[in-house]
C-alpha positions, 0 to 999 in steps of 0.5 A, a space after each residue: 447487455 452490457 456487463 457491469 464494470 468492477 467496483 474497486 480499482 486496485 493501483 500498485 506502484 513498482 520501480 525496480 521491483 520485478 522481485 517484489 512485484 510477483 509476490 505482490 501481485 500474487 496477494 492482490 489477486 484472486 484466489 489469494 484474496 478471500 470472500 471476493 468476486 474477481 469480477 468486482 475488482 481490476 488490478 492495475 499495476 504500474 511500472 514507474 520508469 524502472 531500467 528493467 520494467 515489468 513485462 507483460 509475461 511478468 504479470 501474466 504469470 499472475 493473472 492475464 486479467 491484471 492490467 499494466 501500465 508503463 509510466 515514463 522514465 526520469 521521474 523518481 516519484 510515483 505521484 504523477 503515475 498514480 494520478 495517471 492510472 487513477 485516470 485509467 481506473 474503471 472502478 467506483 472506488 480505488 485503492 492505492 499501493 504507493 509502495 508495490 513492495 507491500 504484499 497484502 493479506 488476504 481479506 484485505 479486498 474483501 473487508 475494504 469493499 464492505 467498508 466502502 460500501 458501508 459510508 458515502 465518503 469512506 477513507 479505508 486503510 491497513 496497518 503496515 508491517 515488515 518481513 523480518 524480525 525487526 523493521 528493516 531499517 534495523 534488521 538490514 545492519 544484522 544481515 537481513 537482506 533479499 536472499 534472507 527474506 527469500 528463505 523466509 518466505 520460502 518456510 512459510 505457506 503464504 501463498 495457501 494462507 496469507 495470514 501466516 505473514 503475521 508470524 514472520 513480520 513486525 510493526 512498521 515504525 510508522 505503525 508502531 502503535 498497532 491497530 488502536 494507535 494513530 496512524 500517520 500514513 498508509 500504504 494501502 488506502 482505499 476511497 471513492 474514485 470521485 473523492 480522490 479526484 476531489 482532493 486533487 489526487 496525489 500532489 505531484 509537487 512532491 518530486 522526491 524519490 518515492 515521493 517524500 511525504 506524499 502519503 502522509 501529505 494524502 493522508 492527512 488531506 483525506 481526513 479533511 474531506 467534508 463528510 469523510 469516515 476514516 475506516 481502520 481495517 482490523 486483522 489486515 495489514 501490508 507486508 514490506 518486502 526488502 528492495 533498497 527503498 529510499 526510507 524503508 531500507 536505510 539505516 536510520 542514521 542515514 533516513 532522509 526524513 530531513 529532506 522530505 520534511 523540508 520538501 513538504 514545508 516548502 510546498 504546504 508553507 508550514 511544518 508537517 504534522 499528523 492531522 488525522 482523526 480516530 477511525 471507525 474500525 471494521 475487520 476481524 481479530 483472531 489470536 492465532 494471527 494477532 495475538 502480538 498486535 491485540 489489546 
């Protein structure tokens, strides 16, 4: 008798992120992820054409069960790499982490899978945080860098309790209103694999480094799926590591929004606007970890 396959395929994309991948992959694996059977999840790490790509031994240092895909060099956008990974995924549901620099809190997979099972057409997503005292576009101007971040993470026992990451992070600009605000994107979202394919996946016309506004574009399109039920996960989040990101790790005065917005308008024929609707909620909240994020 053939053993059942995984219910959830988690796809994380990395570009020039060997440092960050070591932590992110650990936060995707059991036992860091709580309340979930490892047999129900497959993790697919995708190296998107890095000059020093992730190696099999990098991944095996976390778990030999993590699958590793190598995307060819020369495409600065992650869209094709994500779509290819979904094509290789075995799960009924797919979770997409477009920016592999983002560590996850320990209940993301458990609460996401519960929410996914509760609806016919779910679209489940998380809040975004930045490691450090301020969003990194600001903190980098005050000396925040990878070495400061390494020391920060060395002081927090996140491997044993990833909710401690809330103590050393702040809201990302895109999540600035917190759990009960209106997000325009999420760097960790999940839906049925069939629904991802029905939406055409990530639009590969977004060719900019990092994908430009493709994540915001998919967030809009997912909310327009017939019968969709958007679900925000309370009490969970992703935590962005400093890695020189094209949008997250540049001073705000140098942010490429204008170029990204121009690409979006050229593709969609209209200026970008947030078209998301209010979500349902699933998860938990605790004053111990989430006091600053609670109403």
